[in-house]
ROZAZA-787370 format. One record per atom (N, C-alpha, C, CB): x, y, z; residue number from 1; atom name. Coordinates in steps of 0.02 Angstrom, whole numbers, plus 50000, padded with zeros to 5 digits. Each point is the difference from the previous one (the first is absolute). Glycine has a CB too. Layout:
REM residues N
<r><east>X</east><north>Y</north><up>Z</up><n>NUM</n><atom>CA</atom></r>
...
This chain:
REM residues 48
<r><east>49170</east><north>48492</north><up>50558</up><n>1</n><atom>N</atom></r>
<r><east>49951</east><north>50042</north><up>49962</up><n>1</n><atom>CA</atom></r>
<r><east>50025</east><north>50070</north><up>49999</up><n>1</n><atom>C</atom></r>
<r><east>49903</east><north>49927</north><up>50032</up><n>1</n><atom>CB</atom></r>
<r><east>50075</east><north>50108</north><up>49910</up><n>2</n><atom>N</atom></r>
<r><east>50023</east><north>50065</north><up>49993</up><n>2</n><atom>CA</atom></r>
<r><east>49963</east><north>50050</north><up>50034</up><n>2</n><atom>C</atom></r>
<r><east>50040</east><north>49965</north><up>49903</up><n>2</n><atom>CB</atom></r>
<r><east>49992</east><north>50094</north><up>50113</up><n>3</n><atom>N</atom></r>
<r><east>49962</east><north>50051</north><up>50044</up><n>3</n><atom>CA</atom></r>
<r><east>49963</east><north>50035</north><up>49954</up><n>3</n><atom>C</atom></r>
<r><east>50082</east><north>50014</north><up>50090</up><n>3</n><atom>CB</atom></r>
<r><east>49862</east><north>50016</north><up>49931</up><n>4</n><atom>N</atom></r>
<r><east>49954</east><north>50047</north><up>49962</up><n>4</n><atom>CA</atom></r>
<r><east>50026</east><north>50070</north><up>49991</up><n>4</n><atom>C</atom></r>
<r><east>49907</east><north>49935</north><up>50045</up><n>4</n><atom>CB</atom></r>
<r><east>50124</east><north>50090</north><up>49999</up><n>5</n><atom>N</atom></r>
<r><east>50035</east><north>50067</north><up>50000</up><n>5</n><atom>CA</atom></r>
<r><east>50078</east><north>49993</north><up>49988</up><n>5</n><atom>C</atom></r>
<r><east>49909</east><north>50045</north><up>50083</up><n>5</n><atom>CB</atom></r>
<r><east>50098</east><north>49966</north><up>49854</up><n>6</n><atom>N</atom></r>
<r><east>50071</east><north>49997</north><up>49990</up><n>6</n><atom>CA</atom></r>
<r><east>50037</east><north>50064</north><up>49982</up><n>6</n><atom>C</atom></r>
<r><east>49976</east><north>49890</north><up>49966</up><n>6</n><atom>CB</atom></r>
<r><east>49992</east><north>50161</north><up>50056</up><n>7</n><atom>N</atom></r>
<r><east>50023</east><north>50069</north><up>49989</up><n>7</n><atom>CA</atom></r>
<r><east>50067</east><north>50013</north><up>50041</up><n>7</n><atom>C</atom></r>
<r><east>49876</east><north>50040</north><up>49981</up><n>7</n><atom>CB</atom></r>
<r><east>50156</east><north>50006</north><up>49990</up><n>8</n><atom>N</atom></r>
<r><east>50061</east><north>50021</north><up>50042</up><n>8</n><atom>CA</atom></r>
<r><east>49971</east><north>50055</north><up>50046</up><n>8</n><atom>C</atom></r>
<r><east>50094</east><north>49974</north><up>49907</up><n>8</n><atom>CB</atom></r>
<r><east>49929</east><north>50029</north><up>50156</up><n>9</n><atom>N</atom></r>
<r><east>49982</east><north>50047</north><up>50049</up><n>9</n><atom>CA</atom></r>
<r><east>50027</east><north>50070</north><up>49974</up><n>9</n><atom>C</atom></r>
<r><east>50002</east><north>49908</north><up>50097</up><n>9</n><atom>CB</atom></r>
<r><east>49954</east><north>50144</north><up>49923</up><n>10</n><atom>N</atom></r>
<r><east>50024</east><north>50070</north><up>49978</up><n>10</n><atom>CA</atom></r>
<r><east>50064</east><north>50017</north><up>50025</up><n>10</n><atom>C</atom></r>
<r><east>49889</east><north>50037</north><up>49996</up><n>10</n><atom>CB</atom></r>
<r><east>50127</east><north>49943</north><up>50067</up><n>11</n><atom>N</atom></r>
<r><east>50067</east><north>50026</north><up>50035</up><n>11</n><atom>CA</atom></r>
<r><east>50050</east><north>49972</north><up>49969</up><n>11</n><atom>C</atom></r>
<r><east>49959</east><north>50014</north><up>50105</up><n>11</n><atom>CB</atom></r>
<r><east>50046</east><north>49923</north><up>49857</up><n>12</n><atom>N</atom></r>
<r><east>50046</east><north>49974</north><up>49962</up><n>12</n><atom>CA</atom></r>
<r><east>50024</east><north>50043</north><up>49947</up><n>12</n><atom>C</atom></r>
<r><east>49955</east><north>49900</north><up>50030</up><n>12</n><atom>CB</atom></r>
<r><east>49996</east><north>50127</north><up>49931</up><n>13</n><atom>N</atom></r>
<r><east>50010</east><north>50048</north><up>49945</up><n>13</n><atom>CA</atom></r>
<r><east>50036</east><north>50062</north><up>50022</up><n>13</n><atom>C</atom></r>
<r><east>49899</east><north>49958</north><up>49947</up><n>13</n><atom>CB</atom></r>
<r><east>50078</east><north>50063</north><up>50112</up><n>14</n><atom>N</atom></r>
<r><east>50037</east><north>50062</north><up>50023</up><n>14</n><atom>CA</atom></r>
<r><east>50068</east><north>49983</north><up>50021</up><n>14</n><atom>C</atom></r>
<r><east>49896</east><north>50053</north><up>50036</up><n>14</n><atom>CB</atom></r>
<r><east>50105</east><north>49895</north><up>50000</up><n>15</n><atom>N</atom></r>
<r><east>50079</east><north>49981</north><up>50010</up><n>15</n><atom>CA</atom></r>
<r><east>50042</east><north>49987</north><up>49944</up><n>15</n><atom>C</atom></r>
<r><east>49966</east><north>49951</north><up>50095</up><n>15</n><atom>CB</atom></r>
<r><east>50010</east><north>50016</north><up>49858</up><n>16</n><atom>N</atom></r>
<r><east>50037</east><north>49993</north><up>49943</up><n>16</n><atom>CA</atom></r>
<r><east>50020</east><north>50065</north><up>49959</up><n>16</n><atom>C</atom></r>
<r><east>49943</east><north>49891</north><up>50002</up><n>16</n><atom>CB</atom></r>
<r><east>50002</east><north>50156</north><up>49993</up><n>17</n><atom>N</atom></r>
<r><east>50017</east><north>50061</north><up>49960</up><n>17</n><atom>CA</atom></r>
<r><east>50056</east><north>50036</north><up>50047</up><n>17</n><atom>C</atom></r>
<r><east>49872</east><north>50014</north><up>49939</up><n>17</n><atom>CB</atom></r>
<r><east>50115</east><north>49992</north><up>50131</up><n>18</n><atom>N</atom></r>
<r><east>50046</east><north>50043</north><up>50034</up><n>18</n><atom>CA</atom></r>
<r><east>50072</east><north>49964</north><up>49993</up><n>18</n><atom>C</atom></r>
<r><east>49905</east><north>50048</north><up>50086</up><n>18</n><atom>CB</atom></r>
<r><east>50111</east><north>49888</north><up>49916</up><n>19</n><atom>N</atom></r>
<r><east>50056</east><north>49973</north><up>49994</up><n>19</n><atom>CA</atom></r>
<r><east>50034</east><north>50004</north><up>49932</up><n>19</n><atom>C</atom></r>
<r><east>49957</east><north>49937</north><up>50086</up><n>19</n><atom>CB</atom></r>
<r><east>49999</east><north>50059</north><up>49858</up><n>20</n><atom>N</atom></r>
<r><east>50024</east><north>50003</north><up>49933</up><n>20</n><atom>CA</atom></r>
<r><east>50022</east><north>50083</north><up>49989</up><n>20</n><atom>C</atom></r>
<r><east>49915</east><north>49889</north><up>49956</up><n>20</n><atom>CB</atom></r>
<r><east>50042</east><north>50147</north><up>50070</up><n>21</n><atom>N</atom></r>
<r><east>50022</east><north>50075</north><up>49983</up><n>21</n><atom>CA</atom></r>
<r><east>50058</east><north>50020</north><up>50046</up><n>21</n><atom>C</atom></r>
<r><east>49879</east><north>50036</north><up>49966</up><n>21</n><atom>CB</atom></r>
<r><east>50129</east><north>49934</north><up>50094</up><n>22</n><atom>N</atom></r>
<r><east>50053</east><north>50016</north><up>50040</up><n>22</n><atom>CA</atom></r>
<r><east>50070</east><north>49969</north><up>49967</up><n>22</n><atom>C</atom></r>
<r><east>49913</east><north>50005</north><up>50104</up><n>22</n><atom>CB</atom></r>
<r><east>50088</east><north>49936</north><up>49872</up><n>23</n><atom>N</atom></r>
<r><east>50052</east><north>49973</north><up>49964</up><n>23</n><atom>CA</atom></r>
<r><east>50017</east><north>50036</north><up>49937</up><n>23</n><atom>C</atom></r>
<r><east>49968</east><north>49898</north><up>50049</up><n>23</n><atom>CB</atom></r>
<r><east>49982</east><north>50125</north><up>49913</up><n>24</n><atom>N</atom></r>
<r><east>50016</east><north>50045</north><up>49942</up><n>24</n><atom>CA</atom></r>
<r><east>50031</east><north>50066</north><up>50022</up><n>24</n><atom>C</atom></r>
<r><east>49905</east><north>49950</north><up>49937</up><n>24</n><atom>CB</atom></r>
<r><east>50072</east><north>50082</north><up>50121</up><n>25</n><atom>N</atom></r>
<r><east>50032</east><north>50066</north><up>50022</up><n>25</n><atom>CA</atom></r>
<r><east>50063</east><north>49987</north><up>50018</up><n>25</n><atom>C</atom></r>
<r><east>49906</east><north>50047</north><up>50038</up><n>25</n><atom>CB</atom></r>
<r><east>50111</east><north>49891</north><up>49996</up><n>26</n><atom>N</atom></r>
<r><east>50069</east><north>49983</north><up>50028</up><n>26</n><atom>CA</atom></r>
<r><east>50040</east><north>49997</north><up>49946</up><n>26</n><atom>C</atom></r>
<r><east>49966</east><north>49938</north><up>50093</up><n>26</n><atom>CB</atom></r>
<r><east>50013</east><north>50027</north><up>49849</up><n>27</n><atom>N</atom></r>
<r><east>50050</east><north>49989</north><up>49950</up><n>27</n><atom>CA</atom></r>
<r><east>50016</east><north>50056</north><up>49962</up><n>27</n><atom>C</atom></r>
<r><east>49966</east><north>49894</north><up>49997</up><n>27</n><atom>CB</atom></r>
<r><east>49983</east><north>50159</north><up>49995</up><n>28</n><atom>N</atom></r>
<r><east>50018</east><north>50065</north><up>49976</up><n>28</n><atom>CA</atom></r>
<r><east>50049</east><north>50034</north><up>50039</up><n>28</n><atom>C</atom></r>
<r><east>49897</east><north>50008</north><up>49956</up><n>28</n><atom>CB</atom></r>
<r><east>50103</east><north>49983</north><up>50110</up><n>29</n><atom>N</atom></r>
<r><east>50047</east><north>50044</north><up>50045</up><n>29</n><atom>CA</atom></r>
<r><east>50068</east><north>49971</north><up>49993</up><n>29</n><atom>C</atom></r>
<r><east>49910</east><north>50031</north><up>50086</up><n>29</n><atom>CB</atom></r>
<r><east>50088</east><north>49898</north><up>49903</up><n>30</n><atom>N</atom></r>
<r><east>50061</east><north>49962</north><up>50002</up><n>30</n><atom>CA</atom></r>
<r><east>50045</east><north>50015</north><up>49945</up><n>30</n><atom>C</atom></r>
<r><east>49940</east><north>49915</north><up>50055</up><n>30</n><atom>CB</atom></r>
<r><east>50028</east><north>50101</north><up>49889</up><n>31</n><atom>N</atom></r>
<r><east>50040</east><north>50016</north><up>49934</up><n>31</n><atom>CA</atom></r>
<r><east>50000</east><north>50075</north><up>50000</up><n>31</n><atom>C</atom></r>
<r><east>49964</east><north>49895</north><up>49927</up><n>31</n><atom>CB</atom></r>
<r><east>50031</east><north>50143</north><up>50123</up><n>32</n><atom>N</atom></r>
<r><east>50013</east><north>50073</north><up>49995</up><n>32</n><atom>CA</atom></r>
<r><east>49941</east><north>50037</north><up>49970</up><n>32</n><atom>C</atom></r>
<r><east>50122</east><north>49975</north><up>49988</up><n>32</n><atom>CB</atom></r>
<r><east>49824</east><north>50004</north><up>50003</up><n>33</n><atom>N</atom></r>
<r><east>49951</east><north>50044</north><up>49975</up><n>33</n><atom>CA</atom></r>
<r><east>49952</east><north>50040</north><up>50030</up><n>33</n><atom>C</atom></r>
<r><east>50020</east><north>49932</north><up>49938</up><n>33</n><atom>CB</atom></r>
<r><east>49930</east><north>50095</north><up>50040</up><n>34</n><atom>N</atom></r>
<r><east>49946</east><north>50038</north><up>50054</up><n>34</n><atom>CA</atom></r>
<r><east>49933</east><north>49978</north><up>49978</up><n>34</n><atom>C</atom></r>
<r><east>50068</east><north>50112</north><up>50022</up><n>34</n><atom>CB</atom></r>
<r><east>49889</east><north>49886</north><up>50039</up><n>35</n><atom>N</atom></r>
<r><east>49933</east><north>49994</north><up>49981</up><n>35</n><atom>CA</atom></r>
<r><east>49949</east><north>50052</north><up>49972</up><n>35</n><atom>C</atom></r>
<r><east>50027</east><north>49927</north><up>50077</up><n>35</n><atom>CB</atom></r>
<r><east>50022</east><north>50137</north><up>49926</up><n>36</n><atom>N</atom></r>
<r><east>49957</east><north>50060</north><up>49976</up><n>36</n><atom>CA</atom></r>
<r><east>50017</east><north>50007</north><up>49927</up><n>36</n><atom>C</atom></r>
<r><east>49999</east><north>50065</north><up>50114</up><n>36</n><atom>CB</atom></r>
<r><east>49937</east><north>49938</north><up>49843</up><n>37</n><atom>N</atom></r>
<r><east>50002</east><north>50013</north><up>49930</up><n>37</n><atom>CA</atom></r>
<r><east>50046</east><north>50055</north><up>49981</up><n>37</n><atom>C</atom></r>
<r><east>49888</east><north>49959</north><up>49996</up><n>37</n><atom>CB</atom></r>
<r><east>50150</east><north>50038</north><up>49956</up><n>38</n><atom>N</atom></r>
<r><east>50038</east><north>50053</north><up>49967</up><n>38</n><atom>CA</atom></r>
<r><east>50062</east><north>50019</north><up>50033</up><n>38</n><atom>C</atom></r>
<r><east>49898</east><north>50041</north><up>49961</up><n>38</n><atom>CB</atom></r>
<r><east>50124</east><north>49927</north><up>50086</up><n>39</n><atom>N</atom></r>
<r><east>50062</east><north>50016</north><up>50035</up><n>39</n><atom>CA</atom></r>
<r><east>50045</east><north>49930</north><up>49992</up><n>39</n><atom>C</atom></r>
<r><east>49938</east><north>50092</north><up>50091</up><n>39</n><atom>CB</atom></r>
<r><east>50124</east><north>49920</north><up>49890</up><n>40</n><atom>N</atom></r>
<r><east>50051</east><north>49944</north><up>49991</up><n>40</n><atom>CA</atom></r>
<r><east>50056</east><north>50015</north><up>50049</up><n>40</n><atom>C</atom></r>
<r><east>49972</east><north>49980</north><up>49873</up><n>40</n><atom>CB</atom></r>
<r><east>50038</east><north>49963</north><up>50174</up><n>41</n><atom>N</atom></r>
<r><east>50065</east><north>50005</north><up>50035</up><n>41</n><atom>CA</atom></r>
<r><east>50059</east><north>49994</north><up>49967</up><n>41</n><atom>C</atom></r>
<r><east>49946</east><north>49962</north><up>50079</up><n>41</n><atom>CB</atom></r>
<r><east>50107</east><north>50043</north><up>49959</up><n>42</n><atom>N</atom></r>
<r><east>50070</east><north>49991</north><up>49973</up><n>42</n><atom>CA</atom></r>
<r><east>49997</east><north>49927</north><up>49981</up><n>42</n><atom>C</atom></r>
<r><east>50065</east><north>50092</north><up>50073</up><n>42</n><atom>CB</atom></r>
<r><east>49957</east><north>49886</north><up>49854</up><n>43</n><atom>N</atom></r>
<r><east>50008</east><north>49943</north><up>49974</up><n>43</n><atom>CA</atom></r>
<r><east>50078</east><north>49994</north><up>49985</up><n>43</n><atom>C</atom></r>
<r><east>49877</east><north>50000</north><up>49957</up><n>43</n><atom>CB</atom></r>
<r><east>50154</east><north>49944</north><up>50066</up><n>44</n><atom>N</atom></r>
<r><east>50063</east><north>49996</north><up>49969</up><n>44</n><atom>CA</atom></r>
<r><east>50005</east><north>49955</north><up>49941</up><n>44</n><atom>C</atom></r>
<r><east>50042</east><north>50026</north><up>50108</up><n>44</n><atom>CB</atom></r>
<r><east>49977</east><north>50006</north><up>49838</up><n>45</n><atom>N</atom></r>
<r><east>49993</east><north>49964</north><up>49931</up><n>45</n><atom>CA</atom></r>
<r><east>50078</east><north>49986</north><up>49982</up><n>45</n><atom>C</atom></r>
<r><east>49880</east><north>50063</north><up>49955</up><n>45</n><atom>CB</atom></r>
<r><east>50142</east><north>49864</north><up>50053</up><n>46</n><atom>N</atom></r>
<r><east>50072</east><north>49991</north><up>49995</up><n>46</n><atom>CA</atom></r>
<r><east>50024</east><north>50003</north><up>49926</up><n>46</n><atom>C</atom></r>
<r><east>49997</east><north>49930</north><up>50107</up><n>46</n><atom>CB</atom></r>
<r><east>49965</east><north>50069</north><up>49845</up><n>47</n><atom>N</atom></r>
<r><east>50014</east><north>50010</north><up>49933</up><n>47</n><atom>CA</atom></r>
<r><east>49998</east><north>50067</north><up>49978</up><n>47</n><atom>C</atom></r>
<r><east>49962</east><north>49897</north><up>49985</up><n>47</n><atom>CB</atom></r>
<r><east>50021</east><north>50152</north><up>50051</up><n>48</n><atom>N</atom></r>
<r><east>50010</east><north>50069</north><up>49976</up><n>48</n><atom>CA</atom></r>
<r><east>50050</east><north>50037</north><up>50033</up><n>48</n><atom>C</atom></r>
<r><east>49893</east><north>50001</north><up>49972</up><n>48</n><atom>CB</atom></r>
């Protein structure tokens, strides 16, 4: 029998958002970027 309350718990949404934003921030730092708008870190471009 199917459950009546099939909603996702609020803390799951919060946890997912924190993990997703954290992974995005980590990816930006790994490639040498910055999270502050308007600033560009040193980027090594091999073709220039």
